[in-house]
VMD Tcl script that draws the C-alpha trace (Angstrom):
set ca {
  {-4.57 -5.40 11.37}
  {-2.58 -4.93 14.60}
  {-6.01 -4.82 16.33}
  {-7.82 -7.98 14.55}
  {-8.04 -10.98 17.40}
  {-7.83 -8.22 20.57}
  {-11.98 -7.75 21.51}
  {-11.21 -4.19 19.61}
  {-14.30 -4.03 17.67}
  {-16.38 -6.19 20.11}
  {-15.35 -3.54 22.39}
  {-16.73 -0.37 20.52}
  {-19.71 -1.96 19.21}
  {-20.21 -2.43 23.03}
  {-19.28 1.28 23.70}
  {-21.85 2.41 20.74}
  {-24.52 0.26 21.83}
  {-24.97 1.52 25.30}
  {-24.38 5.43 24.05}
  {-27.61 4.78 21.65}
  {-29.18 3.64 25.09}
  {-29.13 6.13 27.16}
  {-31.92 9.00 27.13}
  {-31.13 11.84 25.10}
  {-31.45 13.81 28.11}
  {-29.19 12.37 29.72}
  {-26.35 13.05 26.22}
  {-27.37 9.98 24.75}
  {-29.20 8.78 21.55}
  {-32.44 7.23 23.26}
  {-32.32 4.76 20.82}
  {-34.17 1.37 21.62}
  {-33.49 -0.80 18.32}
  {-29.99 -0.84 16.18}
  {-29.67 -3.40 13.16}
  {-25.82 -4.45 12.30}
  {-25.27 -6.21 9.05}
  {-22.25 -7.89 7.78}
  {-21.20 -9.85 5.09}
  {-22.26 -13.58 4.93}
  {-18.61 -14.51 4.61}
  {-17.31 -12.06 7.51}
  {-17.42 -14.20 10.44}
  {-15.61 -11.66 12.51}
  {-18.02 -9.29 12.16}
  {-20.76 -11.59 12.68}
  {-19.08 -12.77 16.07}
  {-18.71 -9.11 16.78}
  {-22.77 -8.75 16.65}
  {-23.67 -12.08 18.84}
  {-20.65 -10.62 21.50}
  {-22.70 -7.77 21.52}
  {-26.27 -9.13 22.46}
  {-27.27 -9.31 18.87}
  {-29.55 -11.82 17.18}
  {-29.46 -12.97 13.41}
  {-32.71 -11.82 12.11}
  {-32.17 -12.31 8.34}
  {-29.97 -12.36 5.21}
  {-30.41 -9.51 2.77}
  {-29.35 -11.51 -0.43}
  {-27.19 -9.88 -3.11}
  {-27.19 -6.45 -0.83}
  {-23.38 -5.57 -1.22}
  {-21.36 -4.98 -4.48}
  {-17.80 -6.14 -4.21}
  {-14.88 -4.78 -5.80}
  {-15.02 -7.09 -8.33}
  {-18.67 -5.88 -9.64}
  {-20.22 -9.33 -7.99}
  {-22.52 -9.38 -5.13}
  {-22.37 -10.99 -1.65}
  {-25.78 -11.59 0.55}
  {-25.13 -9.56 3.74}
  {-26.56 -10.56 7.06}
  {-28.98 -8.98 9.54}
  {-28.57 -8.34 13.11}
  {-30.78 -6.52 15.33}
  {-30.71 -5.83 19.10}
  {-33.52 -4.06 21.25}
  {-31.88 -1.94 24.15}
}
mol new
graphics top color blue
foreach p $ca { graphics top sphere $p radius 0.5 }
foreach p [lrange $ca 0 end-1] q [lrange $ca 1 end] { graphics top cylinder $p $q radius 0.2 }
display resetview
């Protein structure tokens, strides 16, 4: 909770994206595309995705099970590296 609203998640995701894009021969993952899912009510995670250049590409209906046994839709984002 103390880190909320301070850009910690945005920075962390940005670092992960950069590492994913670096060629494997140079110590990175050599990936060309990343996907990110966020619960449709989780606007903070959606903002983190958008701030890092991810684009919303769809919704996965009833994707994630919640603690009460109900299901939530998830928003799907992708980033072409």
